[in-house]
Structure formats: C-alpha cells, structure tokens
N, C-alpha and C positions, 0 to 999 in steps of 0.2 A: 177650963181654958176656952171651951166652945162659947161660953157666955160672953167673952170679950170680943168675939168675931162678928162681923156683919153677916146677915143671912145670905145664903147662896142664891143666886138668880141664874146661874149657869155652871157648867163644869169648870173646874180650876185646871189650868195648864201648868204643869210643874216648872219650877226653875227661877223664881224670883231672886233667891240667894242660894249660896252653896248648901247651907244647912237645910233649908226647906226642900231643895232639890234632892238631897240625899235621903231625907225622910220620905219623900215621894217614891224614890227608888226602893227603899225598904218596904214601903206599902205594896209596891208592885210584886216584890219577891214574896211577901207574905200572902198576897192574893193567889199567886202561882202555887204556893204550898197548899193553900186551902183547896184549890181546884184539884191538885194531885191527890189530896186526902179524900175528897169526894169520889174521885175516880177509883181510888184504891178500895174505898168502902163498898163499891159494887162487887168486888171479888174477894175481899178479905174483911175480917172483923176490925173495925176502927172505932175507938171510943168516940161517941158523938160529942163529948166535951172537947176533944181535940179540934174538931171542925169549928165548933162554936168559938173556941178560944182564938183560933186563927182569924175568924171573921171579925171578932171584936177587936183584936190586935190591929188588924188592918184599918178599922175605923179609927182607932186611937192614933195610929200613925198619920192618918189623913188630917185629923184635928191638930196634932202636934206640928205638922208641916205648915198648916195655915197659921197657927199661933206663932211659930218661929218667924214666918214672913211678917206677920203683924207687929211683933215686938221689935224686929230688926228694922222696920220701916220699909221693907222691900214690897214693891207693888205686886199684887196678885194679878196674873193675866187670866182673864176669863175667856172661855171659848165663845166665839161669836159665829154661829152657824151660817150667817149670811155673808160672811167675808171669806174671800179666797186667801190662800197663803201669801199672795202679793199685797194684801190689804185692800184690794178693790172690792166693791160691792158686787156680789154675784147676781146673775139674772135668772 
C-alpha cells in the first residue's frame, strides 16, 4: 500500500475523510498503548515482542490511513510549520 503513496514531505494532519480520520484515531490509541507498555516495562516484565508489535501496528495504521485517503480521493492535509491556524504566513 505504501508504494502507491506519494513520499511524505511533511507531517500528515488527520481527517481527509471519515475512514482515514478513524484510522488515524486508531493509530493514536495504539501509540498510547505502546507508551503505556514501555512505562510498564520499567517496573514489570513485558515481552519485548508486545512493544514491537504495537509499534509496527501503529505504523501500519498510518499507512492504511494514507492509503484510504488516496483511494477515496480525499486530499491529505500536510502540516505547514510557517502558517498559523488562520492561514496567514507567520513572521
């Protein structure tokens, strides 16, 4: 799926369509679970495969979100660091 997508030049802001927005939410939840597992691993025994799995799953969810936007024709919104929320160029 990643081969069908244009290379990234910036961060992707979620929300082009409902399906890719939901996949981005799922990725966010997965990343949170990964951080929680890493924190737990500092005090308890956690299989390293669990952390690796969550990391790879969140990467897959990101690609699936981009692919869903691509195949549905929804435009991806890229983060532009030099623009404010109002769309004006910052100084």
